[in-house]
C-alpha positions in Angstrom: -6.0 -6.4 -0.4 -8.7 -6.7 2.3 -11.3 -9.4 2.0 -14.8 -9.9 3.4 -13.3 -12.5 5.8 -10.9 -9.9 7.2 -13.8 -7.5 7.8 -16.0 -10.2 9.4 -13.2 -11.1 11.9 -12.7 -7.5 13.0 -16.4 -6.8 13.2 -17.2 -10.1 15.1 -19.9 -11.2 12.6 -20.1 -13.8 9.8 -18.8 -13.3 6.3 -22.3 -13.8 5.0 -23.5 -10.9 7.2 -20.7 -8.6 5.9 -21.4 -9.5 2.3 -25.1 -8.7 2.7 -24.3 -5.4 4.4 -21.9 -4.4 1.7 -24.4 -5.3 -0.9 -27.1 -3.2 0.9 -29.4 -6.1 1.5 -32.5 -4.4 3.1 -33.9 -7.8 4.2 -31.0 -8.4 6.6 -32.0 -8.0 10.2 -29.1 -6.4 12.0 -28.9 -3.3 14.2 -27.8 0.0 12.7 -24.8 -0.1 15.1 -23.6 -3.4 13.6 -24.2 -2.1 10.0 -22.3 1.1 10.8 -19.4 -0.8 12.4 -19.0 -3.1 9.4 -19.0 -0.2 7.0 -16.5 1.7 9.1 -14.1 -1.3 9.3 -14.4 -1.9 5.5 -13.5 1.7 4.9 -10.6 1.5 7.3 -9.2 -1.6 5.5 -9.6 0.2 2.2 -11.9 -2.6 1.0 -13.1 -2.3 -2.6 -16.1 -4.4 -3.7 -15.4 -6.4 -6.9 -17.7 -5.3 -9.8 -17.8 -4.2 -13.4 -15.8 -1.2 -12.6 -13.1 -2.8 -10.6 -12.7 -6.4 -11.9 -9.9 -6.8 -14.4 -11.3 -7.6 -17.8 -10.1 -10.8 -19.4 -7.8 -10.3 -22.4 -7.3 -12.8 -25.2 -4.7 -12.5 -27.8 -5.4 -13.6 -31.3 -2.4 -14.3 -33.6 -3.0 -14.8 -37.3 -0.2 -16.4 -39.3 -1.4 -14.6 -42.4 -0.9 -10.9 -43.0 -4.1 -8.8 -43.0 -4.1 -8.7 -46.8 -3.7 -12.5 -47.1 -6.5 -13.0 -44.6 -8.9 -10.8 -46.7 -8.1 -13.1 -49.6 -8.9 -16.3 -47.6 -12.3 -16.4 -46.0 -11.5 -19.7 -44.2 -8.9 -18.1 -41.8 -10.9 -14.9 -41.6 -14.0 -16.8 -40.5 -12.0 -18.5 -37.7 -11.0 -15.0 -36.4 -14.6 -13.8 -36.7 -15.7 -16.7 -34.5 -13.2 -15.8 -31.8 -14.2 -12.1 -31.8 -17.9 -12.9 -31.8 -17.6 -15.1 -28.7 -15.4 -12.5 -27.0 -17.8 -9.7 -27.7 -20.7 -11.7 -26.2 -18.6 -12.4 -23.1 -17.2 -8.9 -22.7 -13.7 -10.2 -23.3 -11.1 -7.8 -24.7 -9.3 -9.0 -27.8 -5.8 -8.0 -28.9 -5.2 -8.9 -32.5 -1.8 -9.4 -34.1 -0.6 -10.6 -37.5 2.7 -12.3 -38.4 3.5 -9.4 -40.7 3.4 -7.0 -37.7 6.9 -5.8 -36.8 6.7 -6.5 -33.0 3.8 -8.9 -32.5 5.2 -10.6 -29.4 5.3 -7.2 -27.6 1.8 -6.5 -28.7 0.6 -9.8 -27.2 2.5 -9.5 -23.9 0.3 -9.6 -20.8 -2.7 -11.5 -22.4 -4.6 -14.0 -20.2 -4.9 -16.5 -23.1 -3.6 -16.8 -26.6 -5.2 -18.3 -29.8 -2.8 -19.0 -32.7 -4.3 -19.5 -36.1 -2.3 -21.3 -38.8 1.0 -23.2 -39.1 4.0 -22.4 -36.9 7.6 -23.6 -36.5 8.9 -24.9 -33.2 10.7 -21.6 -32.5 7.4 -19.7 -32.8 5.6 -22.1 -30.5 8.3 -21.6 -27.8 8.0 -17.9 -28.1 4.2 -18.0 -27.7 4.6 -20.3 -24.6 6.8 -17.6 -23.0 3.7 -15.2 -23.2 1.3 -17.6 -21.4 0.7 -21.3 -20.8 -3.0 -20.8 -21.6 -2.7 -21.2 -25.4 -4.4 -23.1 -28.2 -3.6 -23.6 -31.8 -6.2 -23.7 -34.6 -5.7 -25.7 -37.9 -2.3 -27.1 -37.0 -2.1 -30.9 -36.7 1.1 -32.6 -35.5 2.1 -36.3 -35.2 2.3 -35.9 -31.5 -0.3 -34.1 -29.3 2.2 -31.7 -27.7 0.0 -28.7 -27.3 -3.7 -27.8 -27.3 -5.1 -27.6 -30.8 -8.3 -27.7 -32.8 -8.3 -29.3 -36.3 -10.8 -30.6 -38.8 -11.5 -34.2 -39.8 -9.9 -34.0 -43.2 -9.6 -37.8 -43.4 -13.3 -38.6 -43.3 -14.1 -35.5 -45.4 -12.0 -36.7 -48.3 -13.5 -40.2 -48.1 -17.0 -38.7 -48.2 -16.0 -36.7 -51.3 -14.6 -39.7 -53.2 -17.4 -42.0 -52.2 -19.9 -39.5 -53.6 -17.9 -39.3 -56.9 -17.8 -43.1 -57.1 -21.5 -43.3 -56.3 -22.1 -41.1 -59.4 -20.0 -43.4 -61.5 -16.6 -41.6 -61.7 -13.4 -43.5 -61.9 -11.0 -40.8 -63.1 -10.7 -38.2 -60.3 -8.3 -35.3 -60.0 -7.0 -33.4 -57.0 -6.1 -29.7 -57.0 -4.5 -28.5 -53.8 -2.1 -26.0 -52.3 1.1 -26.1 -50.3 1.5 -24.4 -47.0 4.9 -23.8 -45.2 6.1 -23.9 -41.6 8.8 -21.3 -41.4 10.5 -20.5 -44.7 11.1 -23.8 -46.3 9.3 -26.7 -44.5 6.2 -27.9 -46.4 3.3 -28.6 -44.0 1.8 -32.1 -44.2 -1.4 -32.0 -46.2 -3.7 -34.7 -44.9 -6.3 -34.1 -47.6 -3.8 -35.0 -50.3 -2.5 -38.1 -48.5 -6.0 -39.4 -47.8 -7.1 -38.7 -51.4 -4.1 -40.7 -52.8 -4.4 -43.6 -50.4 -8.2 -44.0 -50.8 -8.0 -43.8 -54.6 -5.4 -46.5 -54.5 -7.6 -48.6 -52.3 -10.6 -48.3 -54.7 -8.3 -48.7 -57.7 -9.3 -45.4 -59.2 -7.3 -43.5 -61.8 -5.8 -40.4 -60.2 -2.1 -40.2 -60.9 -2.2 -37.9 -64.0 -4.5 -35.4 -62.3 -2.8 -34.4 -59.0 -1.5 -30.8 -58.9 -0.5 -28.4 -56.1 0.3 -24.7 -56.1 -1.4 -22.3 -53.7 -4.8 -22.1 -51.9 -6.1 -19.4 -54.2 -8.5 -18.9 -57.1 -5.6 -17.9 -59.3 -3.9 -21.2 -58.6 -7.1 -23.1 -59.3 -7.4 -21.4 -62.6 -3.8 -22.1 -63.6 -3.8 -25.7 -62.5 -7.0 -26.4 -64.4 -5.5 -24.7 -67.5 -2.6 -27.1 -67.2 -4.8 -30.2 -67.0 -6.8 -29.1 -70.0 -3.7 -28.3 -72.0 -2.2 -31.7 -71.1 -5.1 -33.4 -72.8 -5.6 -35.5 -69.7 -8.8 -34.3 -68.1 -10.5 -36.4 -65.4 -14.3 -36.7 -65.2 -14.3 -35.3 -61.6 -12.1 -33.0 -59.5 -11.7 -32.5 -55.8 -10.3 -29.0 -55.0 -8.8 -28.6 -51.5 -10.4 -25.2 -51.1 -13.4 -23.3 -52.5 -11.2 -20.5 -54.0 -9.3 -23.2 -55.9 -12.6 -24.8 -57.1 -13.9 -21.4 -58.3 -10.8 -20.6 -60.2 -10.9 -24.1 -61.8 -14.5 -23.5 -62.8 -13.6 -20.3 -64.6 -10.9 -22.1 -66.6 -13.3 -24.8 -67.6 -15.9 -22.3 -68.8 -13.3 -20.4 -70.8 -12.4 -23.6 -72.6 -16.0 -24.5 -73.4 -16.6 -27.2 -70.8 -19.9 -27.4 -69.0 -20.3 -28.2 -65.3 -21.4 -30.8 -64.3 -22.2 -32.2 -67.8 -18.6 -32.5 -68.9 -16.8 -32.5 -65.5 -17.9 -32.6 -61.8 -16.2 -30.6 -59.2 -16.2 -30.4 -55.3 -14.6 -27.8 -53.2 -13.7 -27.5 -49.5 -14.6 -24.8 -46.9 -18.2 -23.8 -47.9 -17.3 -20.1 -48.0 -20.3 -17.7 -48.5 -19.8 -17.3 -52.3 -19.8 -21.1 -52.9 -23.6 -21.1 -52.8 -23.8 -18.3 -55.4 -21.3 -19.6 -57.9 -22.7 -20.7 -61.3 -23.7 -23.4 -60.8 -23.8 -23.5 -57.0 -20.7 -25.3 -55.8 -20.9 -28.7 -54.1 -18.4 -28.5 -51.2 -17.4 -29.7 -47.8 -18.6 -27.5 -45.0 -15.8 -26.7 -42.6 -17.1 -25.2 -39.3 -14.4 -22.5 -39.3 -16.3 -19.9 -37.3 -17.2 -22.5 -34.6 -13.5 -23.5 -34.4 -12.9 -19.9 -33.4 -15.7 -19.8 -30.9 -14.6 -23.0 -29.2 -11.0 -21.9 -29.0 -12.1 -18.6 -27.3 -14.2 -20.5 -24.9 -11.3 -22.8 -24.1 -8.8 -20.1 -23.2 -11.4 -18.0 -21.4 -13.1 -20.6 -19.3 -12.2 -24.3 -19.8 -8.5 -24.0 -19.3 -8.8 -22.3 -15.9 -11.5 -24.7 -14.7 -9.3 -27.7 -15.1 -7.2 -28.6 -12.0 -3.5 -28.3 -12.6 -2.9 -32.0 -12.1 -5.3 -32.8 -15.0 -3.9 -30.3 -17.5 -2.5 -32.2 -20.5 -2.4 -31.2 -24.2 -5.7 -32.0 -26.0 -6.7 -32.2 -29.6 -10.2 -31.5 -30.6 -11.2 -32.8 -34.1 -14.4 -31.3 -35.6 -16.4 -33.1 -38.2 -17.1 -31.6 -41.7 -20.2 -32.1 -43.8 -20.5 -32.7 -47.6 -22.9 -30.1 -49.0 -24.4 -31.3 -52.3 -25.3 -28.6 -54.7 -25.2 -28.5 -58.5 -21.6 -29.0 -59.7 -21.7 -32.8 -59.6 -23.3 -35.3 -61.9 -22.7 -38.6 -63.7 -19.8 -38.9 -66.1 -20.7 -37.9 -69.7 -22.1 -40.9 -71.6 -23.6 -42.6 -68.5 -27.3 -42.4 -67.7 
């Protein structure tokens, strides 16, 4: 493909002069003969000026480890994708979306300029993605080694903030309701929130052992797990739920059994989904910047990756902070003033 430099050499003028002529710069002082010669050479070389109509549009692939139905049930992962698509719309970047439930998602994503993978993936999946492009970033997947680009949340400090707040209110019996996620078919993904919860409760010598349950990250699971705690006769004075849907399901169970929140039991969720502010009472929760995670990931694969010289390209991990949002589901344990 001909360049401005090629035209300048043939016309015997500078590249700057050629550029200004091709861009119809009326302030350029050249003879009509020179202007005509440059245009004729450009036409003869089949030169095409780069512009909106001729520049290849950047394409980013977005792969969601959930199915479309599961994503609709989990606002956390949906918000990540919304952040990606919002950024791409603002930057005129084309988005190709695929879900793990799609029959031929690798073919759908072939030819993308960058790839964003949301969720938890087995090594064989990662290798398959790397065959599509080396410009790739994973969201919400922490590994012991930083072996690929990823963005994660600071679960460790978030859980410490939750427990410190409970302790500040006077709670010493604290429960944990969480969910299990799987890499592949049978490998349980490491849950940092649970590990931090257990280790920090041990450090502070709090009672937690009878109150730790795990099922799924859903309102239904939260409801069932709280039912089990109530039926066991061992109910803590405070509960940390690893997601807002779990917290909301647990709250429904408590109401059905005649418990008041926060008078009888305090509860804190995680994510800060939109409905958390409108629960009854409004849910105290940890705000996870999920939409920003998506925006940053899109910016990374669209701009940052290509701006880094090849000799400096090494896998990076970006850890985003979370914020405890205090609303109305927490109070002092019953009997304490």
